[in-house]
N, CA, C and O atoms as a Tripos MOL2 file, in Angstrom:
@<TRIPOS>MOLECULE
protein
  240   239    60     0     0
PROTEIN
NO_CHARGES

@<TRIPOS>ATOM
      1 N           8.1350   -1.8640   36.5630 N.3       1 MET1
      2 CA          7.7640   -0.4730   36.5070 C.3       1 MET1
      3 C           7.3470   -0.0730   35.1000 C.2       1 MET1
      4 O           7.8700    0.8930   34.5450 O.2       1 MET1
      5 N           6.4370   -0.7900   34.5410 N.am      2 SER2
      6 CA          5.9440   -0.4900   33.2060 C.3       2 SER2
      7 C           4.6920    0.3680   33.3070 C.2       2 SER2
      8 O           3.7810    0.0630   34.0770 O.2       2 SER2
      9 N           4.6510    1.4380   32.5270 N.am      3 ASN3
     10 CA          3.4780    2.3070   32.5660 C.3       3 ASN3
     11 C           2.7200    2.3200   31.2490 C.2       3 ASN3
     12 O           1.8590    3.1790   31.0600 O.2       3 ASN3
     13 N           3.0000    1.4150   30.3420 N.am      4 GLY4
     14 CA          2.2130    1.2890   29.1200 C.3       4 GLY4
     15 C           2.6420    2.1700   27.9680 C.2       4 GLY4
     16 O           1.9140    2.2630   26.9790 O.2       4 GLY4
     17 N           3.7790    2.8150   28.0480 N.am      5 ASN5
     18 CA          4.2190    3.6850   26.9610 C.3       5 ASN5
     19 C           4.7870    2.9230   25.7770 C.2       5 ASN5
     20 O           4.9430    3.4930   24.6970 O.2       5 ASN5
     21 N           5.0960    1.6520   25.9560 N.am      6 GLN6
     22 CA          5.6830    0.8730   24.8650 C.3       6 GLN6
     23 C           4.6840    0.7280   23.7200 C.2       6 GLN6
     24 O           5.0770    0.8100   22.5570 O.2       6 GLN6
     25 N           3.4190    0.5160   24.0180 N.am      7 ALA7
     26 CA          2.4080    0.3650   22.9750 C.3       7 ALA7
     27 C           2.2420    1.6660   22.2010 C.2       7 ALA7
     28 O           2.0630    1.6420   20.9840 O.2       7 ALA7
     29 N           2.2990    2.7800   22.8790 N.am      8 ALA8
     30 CA          2.1620    4.0680   22.2110 C.3       8 ALA8
     31 C           3.3450    4.3190   21.2820 C.2       8 ALA8
     32 O           3.1780    4.8620   20.1900 O.2       8 ALA8
     33 N           4.5220    3.9300   21.7110 N.am      9 ALA9
     34 CA          5.7040    4.1160   20.8770 C.3       9 ALA9
     35 C           5.6200    3.2450   19.6240 C.2       9 ALA9
     36 O           6.0040    3.6860   18.5400 O.2       9 ALA9
     37 N           5.1280    2.0290   19.7600 N.am     10 GLY10
     38 CA          4.9720    1.1520   18.6080 C.3      10 GLY10
     39 C           3.9470    1.6910   17.6290 C.2      10 GLY10
     40 O           4.1400    1.6020   16.4170 O.2      10 GLY10
     41 N           2.8650    2.2470   18.1370 N.am     11 GLY11
     42 CA          1.8480    2.8390   17.2800 C.3      11 GLY11
     43 C           2.3800    4.0450   16.5180 C.2      11 GLY11
     44 O           2.0300    4.2580   15.3570 O.2      11 GLY11
     45 N           3.2150    4.8240   17.1670 N.am     12 GLY12
     46 CA          3.8210    5.9790   16.5130 C.3      12 GLY12
     47 C           4.7430    5.5750   15.3810 C.2      12 GLY12
     48 O           4.8130    6.2410   14.3480 O.2      12 GLY12
     49 N           5.4510    4.4720   15.5890 N.am     13 ALA13
     50 CA          6.3540    3.9830   14.5430 C.3      13 ALA13
     51 C           5.5630    3.4960   13.3350 C.2      13 ALA13
     52 O           5.9590    3.7420   12.1950 O.2      13 ALA13
     53 N           4.4610    2.8130   13.5720 N.am     14 VAL14
     54 CA          3.6230    2.3350   12.4640 C.3      14 VAL14
     55 C           3.0130    3.5220   11.7220 C.2      14 VAL14
     56 O           2.9490    3.5190   10.4930 O.2      14 VAL14
     57 N           2.5680    4.5250   12.4560 N.am     15 TYR15
     58 CA          1.9990    5.7240   11.8430 C.3      15 TYR15
     59 C           3.0530    6.4460   11.0010 C.2      15 TYR15
     60 O           2.7540    6.9260    9.9070 O.2      15 TYR15
     61 N           4.2760    6.5230   11.5070 N.am     16 ALA16
     62 CA          5.3590    7.1700   10.7570 C.3      16 ALA16
     63 C           5.6600    6.4060    9.4680 C.2      16 ALA16
     64 O           5.9200    7.0230    8.4350 O.2      16 ALA16
     65 N           5.6280    5.0820    9.5150 N.am     17 LEU17
     66 CA          5.8250    4.2920    8.3020 C.3      17 LEU17
     67 C           4.7000    4.5420    7.3060 C.2      17 LEU17
     68 O           4.9370    4.5840    6.0980 O.2      17 LEU17
     69 N           3.4900    4.7060    7.7990 N.am     18 GLY18
     70 CA          2.3620    5.0240    6.9250 C.3      18 GLY18
     71 C           2.5370    6.3650    6.2390 C.2      18 GLY18
     72 O           2.2610    6.4990    5.0470 O.2      18 GLY18
     73 N           2.9940    7.3560    6.9850 N.am     19 ILE19
     74 CA          3.2420    8.6800    6.4030 C.3      19 ILE19
     75 C           4.3450    8.5970    5.3610 C.2      19 ILE19
     76 O           4.2180    9.1670    4.2770 O.2      19 ILE19
     77 N           5.4270    7.8910    5.6790 N.am     20 PHE20
     78 CA          6.5370    7.7540    4.7430 C.3      20 PHE20
     79 C           6.0720    7.0480    3.4670 C.2      20 PHE20
     80 O           6.4160    7.4700    2.3630 O.2      20 PHE20
     81 N           5.3020    5.9890    3.6170 N.am     21 GLY21
     82 CA          4.7870    5.2700    2.4580 C.3      21 GLY21
     83 C           3.8680    6.1310    1.6110 C.2      21 GLY21
     84 O           3.9130    6.0630    0.3830 O.2      21 GLY21
     85 N           3.0320    6.9440    2.2540 N.am     22 ALA22
     86 CA          2.1350    7.8240    1.5160 C.3      22 ALA22
     87 C           2.9200    8.8800    0.7440 C.2      22 ALA22
     88 O           2.5900    9.1800   -0.4040 O.2      22 ALA22
     89 N           3.9530    9.4430    1.3610 N.am     23 VAL23
     90 CA          4.7780   10.4420    0.6660 C.3      23 VAL23
     91 C           5.4410    9.8080   -0.5510 C.2      23 VAL23
     92 O           5.4830   10.4180   -1.6190 O.2      23 VAL23
     93 N           5.9590    8.5950   -0.4010 N.am     24 VAL24
     94 CA          6.6000    7.9090   -1.5280 C.3      24 VAL24
     95 C           5.5860    7.6690   -2.6420 C.2      24 VAL24
     96 O           5.8900    7.9010   -3.8120 O.2      24 VAL24
     97 N           4.3910    7.2090   -2.2950 N.am     25 TYR25
     98 CA          3.3600    6.9500   -3.3130 C.3      25 TYR25
     99 C           2.9880    8.2380   -4.0450 C.2      25 TYR25
    100 O           3.0230    8.2900   -5.2740 O.2      25 TYR25
    101 N           2.6340    9.2710   -3.2910 N.am     26 TYR26
    102 CA          2.2240   10.5270   -3.9250 C.3      26 TYR26
    103 C           3.3710   11.1500   -4.7180 C.2      26 TYR26
    104 O           3.1340   11.7890   -5.7430 O.2      26 TYR26
    105 N           4.6100   10.9740   -4.2580 N.am     27 TRP27
    106 CA          5.7780   11.4990   -4.9770 C.3      27 TRP27
    107 C           5.9020   10.8340   -6.3470 C.2      27 TRP27
    108 O           6.2240   11.4950   -7.3340 O.2      27 TRP27
    109 N           5.6460    9.5280   -6.4040 N.am     28 GLN28
    110 CA          5.7860    8.7850   -7.6610 C.3      28 GLN28
    111 C           4.7440    9.1950   -8.6900 C.2      28 GLN28
    112 O           5.0210    9.1680   -9.8890 O.2      28 GLN28
    113 N           3.5570    9.5740   -8.2480 N.am     29 VAL29
    114 CA          2.4970    9.9220   -9.2010 C.3      29 VAL29
    115 C           2.4360   11.4240   -9.4830 C.2      29 VAL29
    116 O           1.6460   11.8640  -10.3180 O.2      29 VAL29
    117 N           3.2640   12.2140   -8.7900 N.am     30 ALA30
    118 CA          3.2600   13.6650   -8.9860 C.3      30 ALA30
    119 C           4.0150   14.0470  -10.2510 C.2      30 ALA30
    120 O           4.9410   13.3620  -10.6850 O.2      30 ALA30
    121 N           3.5830   15.1670  -10.8250 N.am     31 GLU31
    122 CA          4.2630   15.7160  -11.9980 C.3      31 GLU31
    123 C           4.5920   17.1810  -11.7340 C.2      31 GLU31
    124 O           3.7340   17.9400  -11.2830 O.2      31 GLU31
    125 N           5.7990   17.5700  -12.0060 N.am     32 GLY32
    126 CA          6.2230   18.9590  -11.8490 C.3      32 GLY32
    127 C           6.5910   19.3060  -10.4200 C.2      32 GLY32
    128 O           6.3970   18.5180   -9.4940 O.2      32 GLY32
    129 N           7.1300   20.5110  -10.2660 N.am     33 PHE33
    130 CA          7.6030   20.9600   -8.9620 C.3      33 PHE33
    131 C           6.4750   21.0510   -7.9430 C.2      33 PHE33
    132 O           6.5860   20.5120   -6.8420 O.2      33 PHE33
    133 N           5.3850   21.7320   -8.3060 N.am     34 TRP34
    134 CA          4.2930   21.9210   -7.3590 C.3      34 TRP34
    135 C           3.5640   20.6150   -7.0810 C.2      34 TRP34
    136 O           2.9780   20.4500   -6.0120 O.2      34 TRP34
    137 N           3.5920   19.6990   -8.0200 N.am     35 GLY35
    138 CA          3.0380   18.3780   -7.7670 C.3      35 GLY35
    139 C           3.7920   17.6480   -6.6750 C.2      35 GLY35
    140 O           3.1980   16.9560   -5.8490 O.2      35 GLY35
    141 N           5.1120   17.8080   -6.6770 N.am     36 HIS36
    142 CA          5.9250   17.1700   -5.6450 C.3      36 HIS36
    143 C           5.7790   17.8690   -4.2950 C.2      36 HIS36
    144 O           5.8160   17.2180   -3.2510 O.2      36 HIS36
    145 N           5.6170   19.1740   -4.3130 N.am     37 VAL37
    146 CA          5.3530   19.8890   -3.0610 C.3      37 VAL37
    147 C           4.0100   19.4190   -2.4910 C.2      37 VAL37
    148 O           3.8920   19.1730   -1.2910 O.2      37 VAL37
    149 N           3.0130   19.2990   -3.3500 N.am     38 GLY38
    150 CA          1.7140   18.7890   -2.9150 C.3      38 GLY38
    151 C           1.7900   17.3550   -2.4330 C.2      38 GLY38
    152 O           1.0460   16.9640   -1.5340 O.2      38 GLY38
    153 N           2.6800   16.5640   -3.0170 N.am     39 ALA39
    154 CA          2.8350   15.1730   -2.5980 C.3      39 ALA39
    155 C           3.3040   15.0900   -1.1510 C.2      39 ALA39
    156 O           2.8560   14.2220   -0.4010 O.2      39 ALA39
    157 N           4.1940   15.9800   -0.7600 N.am     40 ILE40
    158 CA          4.6620   15.9970    0.6270 C.3      40 ILE40
    159 C           3.5040   16.3580    1.5570 C.2      40 ILE40
    160 O           3.3240   15.7320    2.6020 O.2      40 ILE40
    161 N           2.7250   17.3610    1.1770 N.am     41 PHE41
    162 CA          1.5640   17.7600    1.9870 C.3      41 PHE41
    163 C           0.5500   16.6230    2.0940 C.2      41 PHE41
    164 O           0.0690   16.3150    3.1850 O.2      41 PHE41
    165 N           0.2260   15.9980    0.9580 N.am     42 GLN42
    166 CA         -0.7370   14.8990    0.9720 C.3      42 GLN42
    167 C          -0.2320   13.7330    1.8060 C.2      42 GLN42
    168 O          -1.0160   13.0840    2.4980 O.2      42 GLN42
    169 N           1.0540   13.4610    1.7500 N.am     43 GLY43
    170 CA          1.6110   12.3790    2.5480 C.3      43 GLY43
    171 C           1.4780   12.6240    4.0390 C.2      43 GLY43
    172 O           1.3150   11.6840    4.8160 O.2      43 GLY43
    173 N           1.5480   13.8890    4.4400 N.am     44 LEU44
    174 CA          1.4450   14.2110    5.8600 C.3      44 LEU44
    175 C           0.0090   14.1690    6.3710 C.2      44 LEU44
    176 O          -0.2190   13.8790    7.5450 O.2      44 LEU44
    177 N          -0.9500   14.4530    5.5130 N.am     45 VAL45
    178 CA         -2.3500   14.5320    5.9600 C.3      45 VAL45
    179 C          -3.2200   13.4380    5.3460 C.2      45 VAL45
    180 O          -4.4400   13.5940    5.2940 O.2      45 VAL45
    181 N          -2.6290   12.3290    4.8760 N.am     46 TRP46
    182 CA         -3.4100   11.2830    4.2300 C.3      46 TRP46
    183 C          -4.4950   10.6910    5.1120 C.2      46 TRP46
    184 O          -5.5200   10.2760    4.5720 O.2      46 TRP46
    185 N          -4.3420   10.6210    6.4450 N.am     47 PRO47
    186 CA         -5.4560   10.0670    7.2360 C.3      47 PRO47
    187 C          -6.7270   10.9100    7.1250 C.2      47 PRO47
    188 O          -7.8340   10.3740    7.1600 O.2      47 PRO47
    189 N          -6.5700   12.2140    6.9930 N.am     48 ALA48
    190 CA         -7.7520   13.0650    6.8430 C.3      48 ALA48
    191 C          -8.4660   12.7600    5.5330 C.2      48 ALA48
    192 O          -9.6960   12.7260    5.5030 O.2      48 ALA48
    193 N          -7.7260   12.5380    4.4520 N.am     49 PHE49
    194 CA         -8.3440   12.1660    3.1820 C.3      49 PHE49
    195 C          -9.0630   10.8260    3.3160 C.2      49 PHE49
    196 O         -10.1640   10.6520    2.7930 O.2      49 PHE49
    197 N          -8.4440    9.8890    4.0110 N.am     50 MET50
    198 CA         -9.0220    8.5560    4.1640 C.3      50 MET50
    199 C         -10.3220    8.6120    4.9570 C.2      50 MET50
    200 O         -11.3010    7.9700    4.5750 O.2      50 MET50
    201 N         -10.3520    9.3650    6.0490 N.am     51 VAL51
    202 CA        -11.5650    9.4860    6.8560 C.3      51 VAL51
    203 C         -12.6590   10.1970    6.0690 C.2      51 VAL51
    204 O         -13.8230    9.8020    6.1370 O.2      51 VAL51
    205 N         -12.3050   11.2290    5.3310 N.am     52 TYR52
    206 CA        -13.2890   11.9400    4.5210 C.3      52 TYR52
    207 C         -13.9250   11.0080    3.4830 C.2      52 TYR52
    208 O         -15.1440   10.9970    3.3070 O.2      52 TYR52
    209 N         -13.0880   10.2340    2.8070 N.am     53 GLU53
    210 CA        -13.6230    9.2970    1.8000 C.3      53 GLU53
    211 C         -14.4660    8.2040    2.4410 C.2      53 GLU53
    212 O         -15.4580    7.7720    1.8540 O.2      53 GLU53
    213 N         -14.0940    7.7490    3.6270 N.am     54 ALA54
    214 CA        -14.8800    6.7370    4.3330 C.3      54 ALA54
    215 C         -16.2620    7.2780    4.7010 C.2      54 ALA54
    216 O         -17.2710    6.6000    4.5060 O.2      54 ALA54
    217 N         -16.3040    8.4970    5.2330 N.am     55 PHE55
    218 CA        -17.5970    9.0920    5.5820 C.3      55 PHE55
    219 C         -18.4280    9.3750    4.3310 C.2      55 PHE55
    220 O         -19.6510    9.2360    4.3440 O.2      55 PHE55
    221 N         -17.7640    9.7650    3.2710 N.am     56 ASP56
    222 CA        -18.4750   10.0160    2.0170 C.3      56 ASP56
    223 C         -19.0930    8.7250    1.4800 C.2      56 ASP56
    224 O         -20.2140    8.7280    0.9700 O.2      56 ASP56
    225 N         -18.3570    7.6290    1.6000 N.am     57 ALA57
    226 CA        -18.8720    6.3350    1.1310 C.3      57 ALA57
    227 C         -20.0380    5.8610    2.0110 C.2      57 ALA57
    228 O         -20.9480    5.1960    1.5160 O.2      57 ALA57
    229 N         -20.0220    6.1880    3.2850 N.am     58 LEU58
    230 CA        -21.1050    5.7970    4.1780 C.3      58 LEU58
    231 C         -22.3330    6.6830    4.0260 C.2      58 LEU58
    232 O         -23.4140    6.3520    4.5140 O.2      58 LEU58
    233 N         -22.1590    7.8090    3.3470 N.am     59 GLY59
    234 CA        -23.2670    8.7210    3.1500 C.3      59 GLY59
    235 C         -23.5160    9.6280    4.3330 C.2      59 GLY59
    236 O         -24.5890   10.2220    4.4460 O.2      59 GLY59
    237 N         -22.5510    9.7420    5.2070 N.am     60 ALA60
    238 CA        -22.7170   10.5820    6.4090 C.3      60 ALA60
    239 C         -22.3620   12.0130    6.1160 C.2      60 ALA60
    240 O         -22.4410   12.8620    7.0040 O.2      60 ALA60
@<TRIPOS>BOND
     1     1     2 1
     2     2     3 1
     3     3     4 2
     4     3     5 am
     5     5     6 1
     6     6     7 1
     7     7     8 2
     8     7     9 am
     9     9    10 1
    10    10    11 1
    11    11    12 2
    12    11    13 am
    13    13    14 1
    14    14    15 1
    15    15    16 2
    16    15    17 am
    17    17    18 1
    18    18    19 1
    19    19    20 2
    20    19    21 am
    21    21    22 1
    22    22    23 1
    23    23    24 2
    24    23    25 am
    25    25    26 1
    26    26    27 1
    27    27    28 2
    28    27    29 am
    29    29    30 1
    30    30    31 1
    31    31    32 2
    32    31    33 am
    33    33    34 1
    34    34    35 1
    35    35    36 2
    36    35    37 am
    37    37    38 1
    38    38    39 1
    39    39    40 2
    40    39    41 am
    41    41    42 1
    42    42    43 1
    43    43    44 2
    44    43    45 am
    45    45    46 1
    46    46    47 1
    47    47    48 2
    48    47    49 am
    49    49    50 1
    50    50    51 1
    51    51    52 2
    52    51    53 am
    53    53    54 1
    54    54    55 1
    55    55    56 2
    56    55    57 am
    57    57    58 1
    58    58    59 1
    59    59    60 2
    60    59    61 am
    61    61    62 1
    62    62    63 1
    63    63    64 2
    64    63    65 am
    65    65    66 1
    66    66    67 1
    67    67    68 2
    68    67    69 am
    69    69    70 1
    70    70    71 1
    71    71    72 2
    72    71    73 am
    73    73    74 1
    74    74    75 1
    75    75    76 2
    76    75    77 am
    77    77    78 1
    78    78    79 1
    79    79    80 2
    80    79    81 am
    81    81    82 1
    82    82    83 1
    83    83    84 2
    84    83    85 am
    85    85    86 1
    86    86    87 1
    87    87    88 2
    88    87    89 am
    89    89    90 1
    90    90    91 1
    91    91    92 2
    92    91    93 am
    93    93    94 1
    94    94    95 1
    95    95    96 2
    96    95    97 am
    97    97    98 1
    98    98    99 1
    99    99   100 2
   100    99   101 am
   101   101   102 1
   102   102   103 1
   103   103   104 2
   104   103   105 am
   105   105   106 1
   106   106   107 1
   107   107   108 2
   108   107   109 am
   109   109   110 1
   110   110   111 1
   111   111   112 2
   112   111   113 am
   113   113   114 1
   114   114   115 1
   115   115   116 2
   116   115   117 am
   117   117   118 1
   118   118   119 1
   119   119   120 2
   120   119   121 am
   121   121   122 1
   122   122   123 1
   123   123   124 2
   124   123   125 am
   125   125   126 1
   126   126   127 1
   127   127   128 2
   128   127   129 am
   129   129   130 1
   130   130   131 1
   131   131   132 2
   132   131   133 am
   133   133   134 1
   134   134   135 1
   135   135   136 2
   136   135   137 am
   137   137   138 1
   138   138   139 1
   139   139   140 2
   140   139   141 am
   141   141   142 1
   142   142   143 1
   143   143   144 2
   144   143   145 am
   145   145   146 1
   146   146   147 1
   147   147   148 2
   148   147   149 am
   149   149   150 1
   150   150   151 1
   151   151   152 2
   152   151   153 am
   153   153   154 1
   154   154   155 1
   155   155   156 2
   156   155   157 am
   157   157   158 1
   158   158   159 1
   159   159   160 2
   160   159   161 am
   161   161   162 1
   162   162   163 1
   163   163   164 2
   164   163   165 am
   165   165   166 1
   166   166   167 1
   167   167   168 2
   168   167   169 am
   169   169   170 1
   170   170   171 1
   171   171   172 2
   172   171   173 am
   173   173   174 1
   174   174   175 1
   175   175   176 2
   176   175   177 am
   177   177   178 1
   178   178   179 1
   179   179   180 2
   180   179   181 am
   181   181   182 1
   182   182   183 1
   183   183   184 2
   184   183   185 am
   185   185   186 1
   186   186   187 1
   187   187   188 2
   188   187   189 am
   189   189   190 1
   190   190   191 1
   191   191   192 2
   192   191   193 am
   193   193   194 1
   194   194   195 1
   195   195   196 2
   196   195   197 am
   197   197   198 1
   198   198   199 1
   199   199   200 2
   200   199   201 am
   201   201   202 1
   202   202   203 1
   203   203   204 2
   204   203   205 am
   205   205   206 1
   206   206   207 1
   207   207   208 2
   208   207   209 am
   209   209   210 1
   210   210   211 1
   211   211   212 2
   212   211   213 am
   213   213   214 1
   214   214   215 1
   215   215   216 2
   216   215   217 am
   217   217   218 1
   218   218   219 1
   219   219   220 2
   220   219   221 am
   221   221   222 1
   222   222   223 1
   223   223   224 2
   224   223   225 am
   225   225   226 1
   226   226   227 1
   227   227   228 2
   228   227   229 am
   229   229   230 1
   230   230   231 1
   231   231   232 2
   232   231   233 am
   233   233   234 1
   234   234   235 1
   235   235   236 2
   236   235   237 am
   237   237   238 1
   238   238   239 1
   239   239   240 2
@<TRIPOS>SUBSTRUCTURE
     1 MET1         2 RESIDUE 1 A MET
     2 SER2         6 RESIDUE 1 A SER
     3 ASN3        10 RESIDUE 1 A ASN
     4 GLY4        14 RESIDUE 1 A GLY
     5 ASN5        18 RESIDUE 1 A ASN
     6 GLN6        22 RESIDUE 1 A GLN
     7 ALA7        26 RESIDUE 1 A ALA
     8 ALA8        30 RESIDUE 1 A ALA
     9 ALA9        34 RESIDUE 1 A ALA
    10 GLY10       38 RESIDUE 1 A GLY
    11 GLY11       42 RESIDUE 1 A GLY
    12 GLY12       46 RESIDUE 1 A GLY
    13 ALA13       50 RESIDUE 1 A ALA
    14 VAL14       54 RESIDUE 1 A VAL
    15 TYR15       58 RESIDUE 1 A TYR
    16 ALA16       62 RESIDUE 1 A ALA
    17 LEU17       66 RESIDUE 1 A LEU
    18 GLY18       70 RESIDUE 1 A GLY
    19 ILE19       74 RESIDUE 1 A ILE
    20 PHE20       78 RESIDUE 1 A PHE
    21 GLY21       82 RESIDUE 1 A GLY
    22 ALA22       86 RESIDUE 1 A ALA
    23 VAL23       90 RESIDUE 1 A VAL
    24 VAL24       94 RESIDUE 1 A VAL
    25 TYR25       98 RESIDUE 1 A TYR
    26 TYR26      102 RESIDUE 1 A TYR
    27 TRP27      106 RESIDUE 1 A TRP
    28 GLN28      110 RESIDUE 1 A GLN
    29 VAL29      114 RESIDUE 1 A VAL
    30 ALA30      118 RESIDUE 1 A ALA
    31 GLU31      122 RESIDUE 1 A GLU
    32 GLY32      126 RESIDUE 1 A GLY
    33 PHE33      130 RESIDUE 1 A PHE
    34 TRP34      134 RESIDUE 1 A TRP
    35 GLY35      138 RESIDUE 1 A GLY
    36 HIS36      142 RESIDUE 1 A HIS
    37 VAL37      146 RESIDUE 1 A VAL
    38 GLY38      150 RESIDUE 1 A GLY
    39 ALA39      154 RESIDUE 1 A ALA
    40 ILE40      158 RESIDUE 1 A ILE
    41 PHE41      162 RESIDUE 1 A PHE
    42 GLN42      166 RESIDUE 1 A GLN
    43 GLY43      170 RESIDUE 1 A GLY
    44 LEU44      174 RESIDUE 1 A LEU
    45 VAL45      178 RESIDUE 1 A VAL
    46 TRP46      182 RESIDUE 1 A TRP
    47 PRO47      186 RESIDUE 1 A PRO
    48 ALA48      190 RESIDUE 1 A ALA
    49 PHE49      194 RESIDUE 1 A PHE
    50 MET50      198 RESIDUE 1 A MET
    51 VAL51      202 RESIDUE 1 A VAL
    52 TYR52      206 RESIDUE 1 A TYR
    53 GLU53      210 RESIDUE 1 A GLU
    54 ALA54      214 RESIDUE 1 A ALA
    55 PHE55      218 RESIDUE 1 A PHE
    56 ASP56      222 RESIDUE 1 A ASP
    57 ALA57      226 RESIDUE 1 A ALA
    58 LEU58      230 RESIDUE 1 A LEU
    59 GLY59      234 RESIDUE 1 A GLY
    60 ALA60      238 RESIDUE 1 A ALA
């Protein structure tokens, strides 16, 4: 009785690790209180930055 939800759960775990890693990276390079607040925001939305930079590099 498998309906394929196991793959989705695994993908969510990998995505969560990516978010956690991004927050840690941005936290380390941040300076000051607002820099750390911004680091949390950037860690949560890093895929949007990545897609934007990819499209920018492609010239689209």
